[in-house]
Structure formats: structure tokens, C-alpha cells
C-alpha positions, -999 to 999 in steps of 0.1 A, spaced: -282 -85 -596 -319 -93 -593 -346 -95 -567 -363 -129 -571 -390 -149 -556 -370 -180 -548 -344 -184 -521 -308 -184 -532 -273 -190 -518 -248 -164 -507 -230 -157 -539 -230 -160 -576 -213 -193 -577 -246 -209 -569 -279 -202 -585 -301 -222 -562 -300 -226 -524 -279 -253 -509 -310 -263 -490 -320 -283 -521 -302 -317 -523 -313 -347 -543 -324 -372 -516 -310 -407 -520 -330 -427 -544 -353 -399 -555 -357 -382 -588 -367 -348 -575 -348 -325 -551 -358 -327 -515 -352 -295 -495 -330 -301 -465 -338 -278 -436 -303 -285 -421 -285 -266 -449 -307 -235 -445 -303 -236 -408 -265 -241 -411 -263 -211 -434 -286 -190 -412 -265 -198 -381 -234 -187 -400 -250 -154 -410 -261 -149 -374 -226 -156 -362 -212 -131 -387 -235 -105 -373 -223 -113 -338 -186 -112 -343 -185 -84 -369 -205 -60 -346 -191 -69 -312 -155 -78 -321 -142 -42 -319 -154 -34 -284 -128 -33 -257 -150 -51 -232 -156 -79 -256 -119 -83 -262 -115 -84 -224 -144 -107 -214 -152 -127 -245 -120 -128 -265 -133 -158 -286 -157 -134 -304 -128 -114 -318 -103 -120 -346 -68 -122 -332 -48 -136 -362 -27 -156 -337 -50 -186 -332 -84 -199 -343 -111 -182 -322 -149 -186 -325 -150 -156 -348 -126 -173 -372 -149 -203 -377 -176 -182 -394 -161 -173 -428 -150 -208 -437 -186 -220 -431 -197 -196 -459 -172 -212 -482 -184 -247 -471 -220 -237 -480 -209 -223 -513 -192 -256 -521 -225 -275 -515 -244 -251 -537 -218 -248 -564 -216 -285 -569 -254 -289 -570 -261 -261 -594 -231 -269 -617 -242 -305 -622 -278 -294 -628 -267 -269 -655 -244 -295 -671 -274 -319 -673 -297 -292 -687 -275 -271 -710 -242 -290 -714 -207 -286 -699 -196 -255 -719 -228 -236 -710 -223 -245 -673 -187 -232 -674 -198 -199 -691 -226 -194 -666 -203 -199 -636 -177 -175 -650 -204 -149 -657 -218 -151 -622 -185 -149 -604 -173 -120 -625 -205 -103 -614 -197 -111 -578 -163 -95 -582 -179 -64 -596 -204 -64 -567 -174 -68 -543 -155 -39 -558 -186 -17 -556 -193 -27 -520 -158 -25 -506 -143 2 -527 -111 -2 -547 -91 30 -541 -79 51 -511 -88 88 -508 -62 115 -504 -38 110 -534 -36 142 -555 -35 143 -593 0 155 -592 10 126 -570 -7 102 -594 12 117 -624 45 115 -605 39 79 -593 31 66 -628 10 36 -637 27 11 -613 29 36 -585 -8 44 -590 -16 7 -587 6 1 -556 -1 33 -538 -37 43 -547 -55 10 -551 -61 -10 -520 -57 -47 -512 -86 -45 -488 -110 -47 -518 -103 -85 -517 -127 -94 -490 -154 -121 -485 -174 -117 -517 -143 -114 -539 -125 -143 -521 -156 -164 -528 -155 -154 -565 -118 -161 -568 -120 -195 -551 -151 -205 -571 -133 -196 -604 -102 -215 -592 -122 -247 -585 -143 -244 -617 -121 -269 -636 -129 -296 -610 -163 -288 -595 -179 -313 -618 -152 -339 -614 -153 -371 -593 -144 -369 -556 -108 -382 -560 -100 -354 -584 -114 -328 -561 -95 -342 -532 -62 -341 -551 -70 -305 -563 -78 -294 -528 -45 -309 -515 -25 -294 -543 -40 -260 -538 -33 -261 -501 3 -273 -505 9 -248 -532 -1 -220 -508 21 -235 -482 51 -235 -505 45 -199 -516 41 -189 -480 74 -205 -471 92 -187 -500 78 -152 -496 40 -149 -495 34 -153 -457 58 -124 -448 45 -102 -476 9 -108 -467 14 -102 -430 31 -69 -436 13 -56 -467 -11 -27 -461 -47 -37 -462 -46 -74 -470 -75 -94 -455 -83 -131 -450 -54 -145 -470 -49 -116 -494 -48 -120 -532 -36 -156 -531 -60 -166 -503 -82 -184 -528 -57 -213 -528 -66 -222 -492 -102 -210 -493 -104 -239 -518 -102 -263 -488 -136 -255 -472 -152 -249 -506 -143 -283 -520 -151 -299 -487 -186 -286 -491 -188 -300 -526 -178 -334 -512 -205 -331 -485 -230 -325 -512 -221 -358 -528 -225 -377 -495 -259 -361 -488 -270 -369 -523 -260 -405 -520 -269 -413 -484 -294 -387 -473 -293 -369 -440 -294 -399 -417 -268 -418 -437 -245 -389 -438 -242 -384 -401 -215 -410 -394 -191 -403 -423 -195 -365 -417 -186 -370 -380 -156 -392 -388 -143 -368 -414 -149 -338 -392 -127 -353 -366 -101 -363 -391 -99 -328 -406 -99 -310 -372 -71 -333 -359 -52 -328 -392 -55 -291 -390 -43 -291 -354 -14 -314 -364 -3 -289 -391 -5 -261 -365 19 -281 -343 46 -275 -369 48 -241 -353 61 -258 -321 85 -279 -342 97 -247 -360 102 -229 -326 120 -260 -312 144 -258 -342 150 -221 -334 157 -230 -298 126 -212 -285 112 -242 -266 127 -271 -246 114 -301 -228 97 -334 -235 71 -343 -262 46 -317 -249 70 -290 -261 62 -302 -296 25 -295 -293 9 -261 -295 -22 -249 -277 -55 -264 -291 -79 -242 -312 -97 -215 -292 -67 -211 -269 -42 -182 -273 -7 -194 -282 24 -190 -260 49 -193 -289 56 -167 -317 33 -173 -347 44 -183 -381 29 -197 -414 18 -229 -395 -3 -210 -370 -41 -211 -374 -45 -176 -388 -74 -162 -408 -55 -131 -419 -28 -154 -434 -53 -179 -447 -30 -206 -433 -35 -242 -444 -38 -254 -408 -66 -230 -402 -85 -239 -433 -82 -277 -427 -94 -274 -391 -122 -250 -402 -134 -274 -429 -138 -301 -402 -154 -277 -378 -179 -267 -406 -188 -304 -410 -194 -309 -373 -217 -279 -372 -236 -293 -402 -239 -326 -384 -255 -308 -355 -281 -292 -378 -288 -324 -396 -296 -340 -363 -316 -310 -351 -335 -300 -382 -336 -330 -405 -339 -358 -379 -356 -341 -350 -376 -316 -372 -366 -286 -351 -359 -253 -368 -350 -219 -356 -371 -193 -374 -344 -166 -372 -319 -189 -388 -344 -197 -416 -349 -160 -422 -311 -154 -424 -303 -186 -443 -326 -180 -473 -314 -145 -479 -277 -146 -469 -264 -121 -496 -290 -96 -485 -281 -101 -449 -244 -96 -457 -251 -63 -475 -278 -50 -451 -258 -58 -419 -229 -36 -432 -253 -7 -435 -271 -11 -402 -238 -17 -384 -223 15 -398 -254 34 -386 -259 18 -352 -224 9 -339 -212 45 -335 -240 51 -310 -218 33 -284 -180 39 -284 -154 11 -283 -145 17 -247 -181 14 -234 -189 -11 -206 -199 -46 -216 -236 -42 -210 -238 -12 -233 -220 -31 -260 -244 -59 -257 -275 -36 -257 -262 -19 -288 -257 -52 -305 -292 -63 -297 -305 -31 -313 -284 -37 -344 -295 -74 -345 -332 -65 -342 -331 -38 -369 -312 -61 -393 -336 -89 -386 -366 -66 -393 -352 -59 -428 -346 -95 -436 -379 -107 -422 -397 -81 -443 -379 -95 -474 -388 -130 -464 -425 -123 -458 -428 -107 -492 -408 -135 -508 -380 -112 -520 -346 -129 -522 -314 -112 -534 -291 -130 -559 -268 -121 -587 
């Protein structure tokens, strides 16, 4: 990991920022403010939901800021947007390296960077639980040591990004149709495995997070959607991308909701619902469900296919907003720029500042105290990142 003097993307899958896209008809990259703003907004959203989500008052008065794992809340839209941004960056940097050094060198470079990201994730999250004595380890044996002492919770955001990036590596340089087929096959493969055993295992295994060890299969959906968005921006530019992005955002969100409605179909087959055609529809995203959840439910913990497809579309519509605001209207939010150009540093620093500041106000505090504590955390975290930006220090692998 290095400190460098040029802005970079969130993870090792990309070696330049996704803000640089070849403008249509040009030979040199033209920096798109919308992509930095999109990523900065996503970082800011991460700060918001990660810090506030555990407070009782937030769960009571602003439940959409919390993860529920029974429907898609606002909090659940944040992580897929990181994968979407990674997809934009990964496609861009991979093609550049292929052009510069050849296909084999580009593959080796991507593998090296993502293995580095896995090591960073292990160091950051920790890989083993405390409390197991040496005698217990000897008694458990090798397999018992792995299953009882090592923890699934090591597979979190950074490692999910690395796994998904390695998984899509065979097709990240391929034409769009190949990537679409790969995206669909990965999602359907996850759905099949979930039906057979994985959904129940992942939902009951101790410590699994955001899809668990096979979550990369569906995290592929927003990542490759981002790679396809790169192609459209490259070919059409910001203004020309607005219409197809809007159309595909709607298609993906409707498709994701349609998949989630299979939950109602499943419950109807079990005799849990009755009535007309409305009984075959579930609540829309951002509304808590009335029916028991299953593998069709939009669920970040399960990494469900319906959730990923909807979130890919939601990521696109958020990007459309920032294209309109920043590229076409030339309006930028300075805070989003600060966060967007140093997303990896923001991810690491916010974990430390949150661990220090959040205990100042307990979980059962009134709403105004939770908000005041968040503002303190947000300000301190911004100070660190603004200092790095002012001194042109940007963290990357």
C-alpha cells in the first residue's frame, strides 16, 4: 500500500480513479466530475448509515438508515454503489494496461492488486476469534481450528470487492454481451446454490456478512453493471449516456422487484397468502415486508439476486443524477469531492474515528444526542480526509 499524489479508486482492482473516462471522440481521458461526486456521495452515505444505524432512536424514527436484512433500506443501497464504481474503474484500468503492457501483464497486475486487497482486509477485519485455548485448539484439530477459531466475518467489503474482481477478471476486458451473460450466469448460479443449501447455511452461520463466502457471485451484478456503464460513457459521453442509463436503471429496478415478488409466489404456494393478484406482489423496496422472508427477498446479508439487480439499477439512477448535476450543470459538492478522491482512506479512517467517538453516546440515547454525536464523528473524519486532499495525499494499494 502506498501514499501517492494522484487520486485513486476504492480498491486494488482499479489503479486510477473512475473519474477519468475517455470522452467520446477524444484521444485523451476527460475527467468526469460526476463519477467522483457519485463515489463521494457513496462514502458519505456509508459514514451516515454505519455510524447511526445502531442507535435505538434511529431504528425507531429513521429505520431506512438501518440494515434490516428483510427488505432493501436506504442503508442497503450504499455498498452496491461501491461495487458499481469499482466496475467502472476496473474496466477502464484493465483496458489501459492491456493496451500498454499486453493482456498477460494486465491479468497479473489485477491478480496482484486484489491479493493485496485481501491481505489488507484480513489485517483490517481480523481473521480469528479470541478465547480459544491452546488445549482446545489441539483437541479440535486442523478442521476444528478452521471452523471454530477462524471467523467468517473477515469476509467484508474489501474482501468481497477483491473476490468479485478476481471472479470477473476473465471477462472484464470482453465485449458487453459476454459480460452480460457472465453476470446472468453468476447470479443464477448463486440462486441455484441458495435454493439447494447456501441460503439457509449463510443465514444461520455465525459471522457471515453481506452474502458470505459465495457473495462474490451476486456482487458481480453491480460490478459488471459498472463496467457496462463505463462503455456507455466512453462511447456517448455524459449527455449521451443520460437516456440509456435512465432506461436501464428502470429496467433493472423493476426486474429486481419482480424477482423479489417470487417471495409472494412462494408464500402463496405454502398457503401463507390468499386473495387476488395483489397477493402475488410484495411490498416495494424501502417498505418493510409483511410476509416471511426467503431467498427471493431483497436482503444484503444473504446477497440475494433480487437485491443486487435492484441495487445495480438504483446505482445507475444515482449516477444519472450526478451526471446531470455535475457534468451538465457544473455543480459539485466539495465534501463529496474530498471523500470521492480518497475513498479507501475514508473507509479506513472512518472505522477508527467511529470506534473512538461512537461510545461517547450510548445506543439508547435520545435522537438529538445520536445526531450530535454523528455530526462530531463526521466533522472529525472530514478533517482527516480534507487534510490529505489539501496535501495531495491519496491512499491506494
